[in-house]
C-alpha positions, 0 to 999 in steps of 0.5 A: 910576695904574699897578699895582705889581708886587707887586700883579700878582705876587699876582694872578697867583699867586691866579690860577694857584693857582685854575687848578691847582685847576681841573686837580685837582678836575674829573673825570675822573682817571687813576691806573693801580693796580699790577697784582695779582700773579697767580700763574699767570705767576710759574711759567711753564714753558719752551717745549717744544722741539718747538715750536722744532725748525728749519723747513725753508723752501726749497720754491720758491713761486709769487706771484700779484696777486689781487682779491676783491670785498667791500663797497664795493670790491675788495681787493688782495692777494698770493697765495704758493703752495708749488710742492710737490705735494699740498693745503697749509694756508693762512692770511690775514694780517689787519692792525693799525691804520693803512693796513695795506699787504700789504708789512709781512707779506712776511717772514712769508708768503715763510717760510710759503710756502717752509715749505709753507703758502699765504698771502694778505696783502692791502691793507686797505680804504679804504672805510668805515675811517679813523681814527675810523670803525672797524668791526671786524665790516666788517674780519672780513667782509673777512677771510672773504672771503679764507678764502672764496677760499683754499678755492676753491683747488686747492693749499689743504686747505680744512679748514686754512685760518686767519686771523692778526691783529696789534694791532687784528687781534686784534679782528678776527680772533675776530669773524671765527672766530665767524662762520664755521666755515670759519676752520680755526685762529686766530693772534693776534699782540700781541692786546689783548683788552681795549677800545681805549681801555683798550689805549691808556690803558695803552700811553701810561702804559707809554710815558711811564714808559719815557720818564721824562715827568712825570706831568703828561704823562699827564694832559694826553693821558688827558684828551684821550682821555676827550673823544674820542667814538669809539664803537670805543674802548670795545669789548668783545672778550671776547664774540667771544673766547667764540665761538672754537671753533677751535684758537688760537696766541697770541703776546706779546712781553715787551718790547711797550710797547703791550699789557697782556699779562698782562690780555690773556692773562687775558682770552684765557683767559676766553674760551676757558673760556667757549666750552669751548675748550681748544685754545689755546696761548700763548707769550711771546717773550723780547725781543720788541716788538709786531710779535715783533721785537727793537727793530725788527729781526729776529724774536724767537727761536723765533717763526716756527719755533713758528708754522710748526711749529704750522701744519704740525703741525694738528690734532695741535698743536692741544692743547699739552702746556702752555697757557702757556710761555715767558718770564715776562712782567712788566706793572707796572700795570692796564690801567685805563679812562679816564673819559668826559670831562664835557659841558663838556670834550669834543672838541666843546667844546674845538673851540668854545673854540678857535674862540671864542678865535680869533674873539676874536683877530681880532675887533680888527683886523677891527672897526678895518678895518670902521670905516676902510672906512666912513670914520667914524675919527675922530682920537683924544684926545691921551691916547687916542693915549698910552695906547692903543699900549702896550695893543695891542702887549700883545694883539698879544703875547697873540695870538702866545703863544697861538697859540705855545702850541697849537702847542707842545701839538701839537708835544710830542704828536707828540714823545711818538708819535715817541718811543714807537717809539724811546726811546733818549735821549729822556726830555731832549727829552720833559722840555724839550717839557713845560717849554716847553708850561708855560712858555708857559701860565704866560706866557700867564696873566701877560700876561692878568692885566697886560693887564687891569691895564693897561686899568683903569689906562688908563681910570683915567687918562682913556683913552676907548677907541672901539667897535672898541678895546673889541671888540679888548679883549674879544676877546682878553682873553676869548679868552685867558681861554677858553684859560687855562680849557682849559689848567687843565683839562688840567693845565698849571698843576697842582703840582708843577711 
C-alpha cells in the first residue's frame, strides 16, 4: 500500500510548521532597536580650519628594519626617521584584526615621516594570537616594547612618543596607554569602544541592510555568533578607556559599515570623563570608511592633515577648541548584544550534531561492507530485491542533499563576508544564495518525510530488511532529522520565506 501524495503533502506541511515554530520559539532572539536620537550629534560644528591646513611632507627619510624582543618571539618592523636635525615626535602603528602586516601602514608612515614624525610599523605577533585566542593585554605589551625602543633613539623626543590603533587596535592601545606613562599621546581610528560581539553584530546588521539581504540571513549569522564561546568577544572596553590620561585624537568615517560610531563616541567620551581627561579630540570624516579611505581608495579629505598637524603641534593641540567636529554621523540601529546561545545550541553541540549526522550517513554502507567481508551475505527474498533499491536510492539522495546544504551555508556566509567589503550590485547574489540555502533545507525535509513513508510502506508490503539495512535506514533518517532540527534553530524554515 503506497502513501498518497496528498497525505505526504500534509505531513510535510505539518513538519515544516513545527520546524518553523522551533526557529521562532527557541532563544536567543536578536532584533536591534533604532538608536535613540542624541542631541549632541545633531549639531556638530565643522572642523576648525587650522586642523586642515596643508602639511609639508617633503623631508628626506631614512628607513631601517628593526627587531624587538617580546614574549615568546621577536617582533619585526620598519623604522622611518626624518633626516632633519633635532628630536622629533614619534608614533607606533598598532594594527587591527588579522595578520597585521606592517605594509598596510606604509602610506601613512611615509607621509608622517616626511612631515617630521618618526614612525614604526611592525608585524603583529604570530605566537599567542589567532582567530580564537586574542589577548589584548599581550598585544598592548608588544606596542609598549616599541614605545620603549623609540624612547631610546637619539632622533626621538621621549616625551612625545605615541600610539596609533585602528579597529581591534582600538581595544589594544587604551590598555597600553593605561599601563605606561611613557605613552605620550593616543590616536584611535575606527575604534569600536564597545564589546567585540556588539561591534560584529552591529556591523553584520548594517552590512546586510546595505546588501538588502533577507532578515533571516541576519538571524542565521547572529544565532551562530551566539553559539561561539570565545572569551574575547565580550571584552568590556570602558575600564581601559577610563584609565587614559594622555591626549587623545579619534577618527570615525561616516561611511564605515563596521563600527557603531555614535555609540563608540559616547563610550569614548564617558571614558574620558571618568578619567578626568579633557584632552580629547573626536573628528568625523566625510565619506570615510573603516580605514579612513573613500571606497577603499584615497584617504578621506583632511585625515592626514588633521593627524599631522595634531601630532606636530603637541602639547599645544592636546586640548581642542571643540571636542567633536566634522560631518554629522548617522547611526540607524543600536549596537545590541547577542545573547549567548543555550547549551543545546552552542558550537560544541552543533559540531556534535554534524558529526552524528555524518556517522549516520556512512553507517549503512560500512555495515553492508562488513557483512560482505564476513561472508554472511544471503540472497535477499524476492520482495526485498524489489522494494529495497528505491529506498536505497532515496537514502543516497538525502545524504547528497545534506552535504549540499552544509556546503551552501558555508558558501553563503563566505559570500556575505566578501560582499561586505564591496557591496556594489551584490544584493541579487545574496538573495539568490539565501533562496538556494532555504530550498535545499526544504528539499531535505521533503526527502525525510517521503523516505519514512516509503520505508513504512515497504514494511507493510512484506519487506523484511536485514540488519545492515536497518542500520542504513536508521543512520540516514536519524542524521537527516538532526540536521533538520539544527536548520530549524538557525531559521531556515521560518516565515516569511
